N, C-alpha and C positions, 0 to 999 in steps of 0.2 A: 332480655339478655341475648343479643345477637351473636356473642362469642361464647363458645362452650369448649374449654380446653380439655385435652386429654389428661387423665390422671395416671402419671407414669407408673405408680406402684401397681395399678390394676390393668395397665395397657399391655396385653400380650400380643397385640396385632402390630403396632409400630406404624409410624407415619408413612412409610413407604409401601404399606400393604393394605391401606384402606380402600374401600370402594368410593366412587364419586358418581354423580349424576351423569357426567360426560362419559365416564367409562361404561356405565350401564347402557347408555344410549348407543355407544359405539358397538358394543357386543350385540345388542338387539338389531342394529342395522346389518351387521354381518359378523359372525363369530371369528372368521379368518382375519377380517380387518382388525378386530380387537387384538388377536394374537400377534399379528405383525407389529402393531404399534405399541402394545403394552408388554409383550414378552420378548419379542425380538428387537424392540425399540427402534423400529423404522420411524424416521421423522419426515413428515410430508413437506413439500416445498413451502417456504415461508414468503408468501407474497405480501406486498405492502398493505393490502386491505386488512390483514390480520393485525398489523401494528396500528393502523389507523383507528380501529375500534378501541384499542387500549388508550390511545392518545385522547380520543373523544371522551371516554369515560373518566380519565384522569382530569381533564380540563373541567368537566362538569362537577366532579367531586371537589376540586379546588375552589370553584365558585360557591358551592354549598358550604364549604368550610369557612369562607370569608364572612365577615359580619358587616352589615351596613352601619353598625354602631361603632366600629373600630377602624374600618378600611374605607378610604375614599375611592371613588370609581376610577380615578386615574393613577392610583398607587401601583408601584411595580409588583410583579408576580410574587416576590419574596417579602412583601410588606408584612404578612403574617407568616413568620418563618416556620420551619418544621418543628413538630412536637418531639420531645425526647422519649425514645423507647429503648428498652433493653433488647438484647439479641433475640429473646424468645417472644417479643411483642408486648411484654408487660410494660406499662407506663412507668416512667421514672417517678420518684417520690414528689409529693406536692411541693416540697421545698426546693426542688431542683431549679436552678436559675434560668434554664433554657425554655421554660414554658412561654411561648411567644405572646399569647394574648395578654398575659399579665404585664408585659413590657410596653404595651401600647396605651396611649391616653385615649379614653373614649371620646368620640366626637360629640360636640354640643348638640342638643336636641334639634336645633334649627338647621344643622348640617346633615341630618339623617333623612332618608326618603320618607315622605309623609303621605304617600298615596301609592296605589298599585302601579300606576304609570311611572312614577318616579323610581319606585323599587325596580321595575322592569328595566328602566334606563341604566340604573346602577348595575344590575346583574348582567345585562348585555355587555356593558363596558368591561366588566370583569371577565366575561367570556373571551373578549378580544385580547385581553391581557394574558390570560392563562393558556390559550390554545397554542400559540406559536412555539413557546418553549417545550410544551408537551409533545408536539409533533417533532421537534428537533431531537428530543430524547429518544423517541421511537425510531426516528431515522437512523440515529447512531446505533441503536440496538439491532435494527434490520441489517445495517451494513456489516455488523460483527457476526451475524448469524451464518453459520457454515452452509445452511440450506436456503439462503436468500434466493429469491427468484423474482422476476418482474422488473419494473423500472420505477424508481421512486419519483422521477420527474413527472410522472403521470398523476401523482397525487394532487387532487383539487382542494386547496386549503379553504376556499370559500365554501365548498360543499361540506367540508368537515366543520367549519364554523356554524353553518346552518343546523347541523345535527346537534351541536352543543346548545345552540339557542333554543331548539325545539325541546331539549331536555329541561332547560331552565324554565321555559314557558309552562311545561307540565308541572314543575315544582311550584311555580308562582300561582297556578290554579289551586294547589294545595294550601299555599300560604293564604290565599284569599278565603278559602273555606275556614281556615283557622281564625282569620281576622273576623269573619262574620260570626263565628261561634265564640268570639271574645276569648280565644285561647283554650276553650274547653276545660276539661279537668286538669290539664297540665299547667295552666297559667299560674295558679297560686303557688304550687310547689316550685315552679321555675323562678318566680319573683322572689321567693324566700331563699333561693340559692341551693335548693335540693337538686341532687344529680343522681341518675341511676348508676348501677354498677358499671355499665359500659355506656357512657354518654356519647352523643353524637360528636364526632371530632370538630372542635372549635378553637383549639389552641390553648384552652384552659386545662389545668390539672384535673384528674378524674374525681377526687373527693369533693363532697359538697362544700359550698362556701361557708365561712363562719358567720356570714350575714347575708344580706340581700345580694342577688346577682348584680354584678357591676353595670349591666346594661338595662336593668329593670327601671321602670317608672312607677310612680305612685298614683297616677291619674288614669285617664282613659287608655285602653289598650291601643298600642300604636302599630303601624305597619312594620317598623323595624323590629319590634318585639315579636310580631307574628312570624317574621323570618326566623328568629331565634327559637321560638317555641315549636314551630312546625318542622325545623331542620330534621331530616331523617338520619338514622345511623347509617354509615357507609364505611368502607375500608379506607382509612386514611392513606393517601398516596405515599406518605413518608414513612409509614410503618414498615417494619421488615416483612419481606415477602412470605406468604403462606403462614402467617401467625395470627390471622384474624378469622380462622375457620371455626365453624361449629362442628364438634365431633360427637358422634353418637355415644351415649353412655357406655355401650359395650365396645366402642372404639373401631368398629368395622366399617363405618361410613362417615364421610365428612363433606361439608359444603361451605361455600362462602357467599353470603347474600350480597347483592349489590346495594340496595337501599331497603331500610326498614323504617316505615313511618309509625310513630308510637304516640303522637300527641293526643289522640282521641281516647287512649286507654286500651284500644284494641289494635294489636300490631297488624300491619299490612306489608307484605314483601313485594318488592319491585325488582324486576330484572331488566337491565339496560342492554339493548341491541342496536348497534350502529349499522343497521341494515334496513332493507325494505320489508323483509319477512316473506318474500315471495318464492320460497323454495322448500325443499323437504325438511330442512332443519327446523322450521317452525313447529313441526310435530315434536321434535326433540325438546324444544323450549317448553312446551306444555307439560311434558313428562318431568322435566327438570323442576318446574314450579311445584308440581304435585310432590316430588321427592323432598323439596324444601319445606313444604307444609308438614310432611311427616317428621322431618328433622327438628323443626321448631317444636312440634308436639312432644316428641320424646325427650328433648333437652329441657323441657319445662314440666318435668315430672308427670307428663300425660294429663295435666290439668288445664293447659291453655292451648287453644288453637288460634291460628291466624284468622283475621276477619276478611282478608282479601289477598288475592294474588294477581299481579299485573305484569304484563310485558310491554315495555316502552320501545316501540320501533321508531327510531329517531330519523331515519331517512325518508319515511313515508309522509308525514309523521302520524302516528296513531297510538292509542293505548288499547291493548287487548286484555280483557279480564278473563281469568281462568277460574272456573268454578272451584270453590274450596272443597276438598274431599270431606266426607263425613268421617266420624270417629271410626266407624267400621272400615271405611276405605283406607284411612290412614294406617290402621293395623294391618290391613292386607298388603298395602304398599311396603310397609316395613318387613313383613314376612317374605314377600317376593324378592326384595333386595337382599335380605340376609341369605336366602337360598342362593341367589346369584353370587354373592360374595363367597359363600362356601364352595361354589363350583369353580370360581375363578381365582380366588386368593388364598383360601385355606390350604389348597394344594395347587400348584401351577399346572394347568392342563397341558396336554401334548398338542402338537399341531393337528393330529388326526381327530382329536376331541373338539377342535374348533374348525368345522368344515366351511368352505366357501359357499355359504347358504344365505345370500342377501335377501332382505325383505323387499317388497315392491317399493318403488319411489312414490312418495306421497305428493299431492298437489296442493299448493297454497297460492293465493294472490296477495298483493301488497297488504301489509298489516296483519299477516298470519291468518287470513280468512281461508277456510278450507275450499278447495277447488278441485276440478277433475285432475286426476293423476296424469302426468306427462307420458308420452310414448317413448320411454327410455329405460334401460337397465341400469341398476346401480353400478354394476361392474364397468360399464362404459366410461364412467368418469372417476373410477378409482385410481389413486396414485400408484397402486401396486399391481395393476392388471398385467403388466409385462412379465411378472414373475409368479403370478397367482394362477392356479388351474381354473379358477372361475373366469379368468380373462384369457390371456394368451400364453400363460406359463404351463409347464409340465405338471403332472400329478405330484411328483416329488422332485426336488432339486437333485440332479444326477451329477456327481463329481467323481473323478477317479480316486482310488485309494493310493496311487503312486504315479510318478511321472518322471521321465528322463529330461531334466532341465538342460538347455543348451550349454555346452562348455563344461559339463560335469561328467565324471566317469561312473558315478554310482546313481542308482535310481532313488529318487527322493520319496520317502514314505510320508503320507499326510495324516495328521491327527484330526478326528472329528471336532468340529468347532465347539460343539456342546460339551466336550470334555476338557476344554482349556480352563485351567485353574491357576491363577497367579498367587494364591495365598499360601502362606507357610507359617508354622509356629516354631520358633527357635529360642534357645537359651543363649545368654551372653553376659559378660561383665562390662559395666560402663568404664571407659577409660578417658573419654572427653565429653563435656556437655557444653554445647554452644548456646549463645544468648539469643533471645528472641529479638529480631530487628525488623521493625515495621510489620509488613504483612508476609514477609518471607517465613517459610517453615523453620521451626527450630530443628537443629541438627544435633544428634547424639551419636557417638561412635561406641560400638561394643566389640569385644573380643570373644571368640569362641575357639578355644585351643590355639592353634596357630593362625586362624582365620580372623578377619575382621569385617565389619559391615557398618554402613551408615544408616541411621534411623532418621527419617524425615517425618516430622509431626505436622501433617497438613490439615488435620481435623482435631479440634480440642474436645469436641463432644461426639458421642456415638448417636445412633438413630433414636435412642430413648432419652437423649438429653443428658446422659451421664458422661463424666470426663473419660477421655480415651487414655489419659495418663493420670492415674489416681494415686500418685506418689511424688515425692521430691526426688528428682534425679540427681544422684551424687556419684562421683568417681568411686569405683570399686563395688557398687551395688550389683547384686545378681538379679537379672531380669528374665522374665518370661514374656517374649514378644509374641502375642497371640494373633493369628490370622492377618498378618501384615502382607502387603502387596510386594512381591519379590520381583526385582528387576536388576539389570546391570547397566550402569551409565556409560557414557562415551569414554570414560577413563578406564573402564573395566572394573570399577568398584561395585560391590554388592550394595544395593539400596533396598531398605525395608520401609515402605510407606505406610504411615498410620492414618487411615481414612475412617469414616464412621463405623465400619465393621471390624476394625482392628483395635487392639488394646495393648497397653504396656503395664505389666504387673510385677510385683516382687516375686522372685522365684522361691516359693516356700514349700512346694510339694514336689519332691523328686519323682513321684509316680506319674506326673503329667507327661503325656506324649509330646515329643518335639523332634525336630529334624536337624541334621547337620547343615550348615550353610552351603555346603557343596553337594548336598543330596538333591537340591532343587534344580530342575531343568531350566536353563536360562533362555534357550532359543527354541522356536517352534516352527513347524511347516504346516500350512493348511491349504485347502483348495475350496473354492466356493463360486457360486453364481453371483454376479454383480447386480445389486439392487439399485444403487445409485453411486455417483462419485460427487465429491464436494471439494471446495477450496475455501480457505479463509486467510486473512492477512490483517496486519495492523502495524502499529508503531510501538516499540518497546520503551521501557523507562529511560533508556539511554538515547532515545531519538532514532534508533536504527529500525528500519522496516523489517518485518518478518512475514513469511508466507508458508502455509502448510497445505498439504493435499491429503485426501483420504478417500476411502470407499467403504460402503456397507456391503458385506458379502454373506451368503447363507449357504448351508448345505442341509442335508436331511436331519441333522442333529441340533442345529442352532444357527445363530447369526452373530456377527461382530463387526465393529468398525475397525479398519486398519488405517493408521494415520502416521504421517511423518513430515519432515521438512521438505518443502517443494523441491529443493535441489537434490535431495537424496533419491527421489524416484527415477527409475530408468525411463527411456523414451516410450516404452510400451504403455505407460499410464495414459498418454494422450490418445491412444488408439482404442482404449477400452470403451465398450458400450454396455448399456443395461441389458442383462440377460446373458452376457458372455460368461464363460467359465474361466477362472484364472487360478494360477498357482502363486502362492505367496510364501517364500522360503526365508528362513533365518530371521524370524520375527521375535522381538521381545514382547512381553505382556505388561499391560498397565490396567488399573481398575479404579473405579470410584463407586463405593457401595457395591451393588449387584451388577453394575455395568462394566463388563470386561472389554478391553480394547487391545488390538494388536499394534505394536510399536514398530514402524518401518524405519530402518536406518540405512546408512550408506552401505552396510554389509548385507542388507536384505535384497531379495530378488523378486520381481514381478514378471510372470510369464502368462500370456494369453494361451489357454489350452484349447478352447474351441469357441466359435462364434455362435451367437443366437441367430435364429432364422428371422431375418427382417424383411422377408418378401411380403409384398402387398397382395399377392395372388389369393 
């Protein structure tokens, strides 16, 4: 059972507050690094290699999903279409017509690969079919990313293909072991059409077949059958994101396995790395696999442990085996991680509680083989060294509490960034209900005395999967709009956005606290140190190009992004550098869940207050 879902009735943690192996490794590498990226939400530059790894893994998984009994080697990439899933990742019913494997006619036995060499030729041909569209999807994602960096033209597609081929070759070795074992204990159940609770993605519905498997034979075990029996569980590339996690029974930890081989009856977890493994991160990968061994153990009632842990380095290529922890070690890993979660997530720590205290850089050679540590400091290659006291930044971000902006007669007072709160709870009576059109948010208008506001329902479910609007909206209904994001649009209208932390309820309890629509402050002034700037652009639904600019700023109390249309920023934006102190006046606020953002409009002002020292002396 590689997927273990949260039980919403018992989940007091929530999907946004769980610990993961990557978070734990980030904190252990440097507490301040964790704080910047997980509390202040700094986003590191997104270079193409980060997207290449995702494309390589996607292509590999699509090859594993294909069947040599259903798909010919020259078939297009969509020959086995996407499987149907609900938004929460649950599979559609067995009777749903979109299950793709049921719509394909099995190949005749003489059309299927009948040797390892023939199976390799088929699988390699599928690699060449699946990789280009996967790379193209990742290129589009990279181009849309506000923090994109580097040059996609330097991506070597042949090198990417070789990594996919290496991954398939590793899998073919597993298929050969399965063939030599004549399918092992999994053969007979597979031939009879039995399927586990979470079968390996193959385009068929999840429930067991009413009879024999459509691709089973009655004679000698075949190579194409070995591919089917040995197929590992993996995250289906077409499944909704973040829905295939295994969640700790107490909900404070989660992880997502890359591959899980189960045909021997003893599960083995594999992690795919599109890299050489010749850097400090190889140490993190070992800890990640140990964490995954713990996660498997606790999600199987502490009765089943994995039989193996492997890291596949596809660029080297090589397989690194990680020793499976003993039961005592698994219990200790769980205890240590739970204590870390309590330290980091039960209550959000302050910046002072997360000092810039990096551990030494570890050394590894290709394939994740331990080697002498390099002569370098972790801070020297940190993305945040310009603003962190461990690098070149001050002990505390120092910003003024007020400033005389050019062209103004009054001194502008600044609010601490950490106090910015866009949420408000208000009462109102419905007087219009708009229809849901496509992906656009549903619009509802409410009145409160002589004032009115627009409710935008942009999230239908909250962080626990419960509806954000749990009632039928009708004209005249009295509503309590709880924790909505308050803003004022370009027309001057009050807008209340319903995101995963907001709710719309019937107003049944007059003792519930609420605010007047005009009690909420609409515009804000802040000052902060610039962490980075970013730009993003695209083409709207009408075909018109759009462009936005923004910056991440921080003070001693918090950090936030400030973003607006490119044409609304004044010329000072192009002069801003990392580490500069800026004033940002007359901002609106926006938010999504716990992520608060400043909204820069043509009425806003940017002013550079002081420059960072960029001397090289």
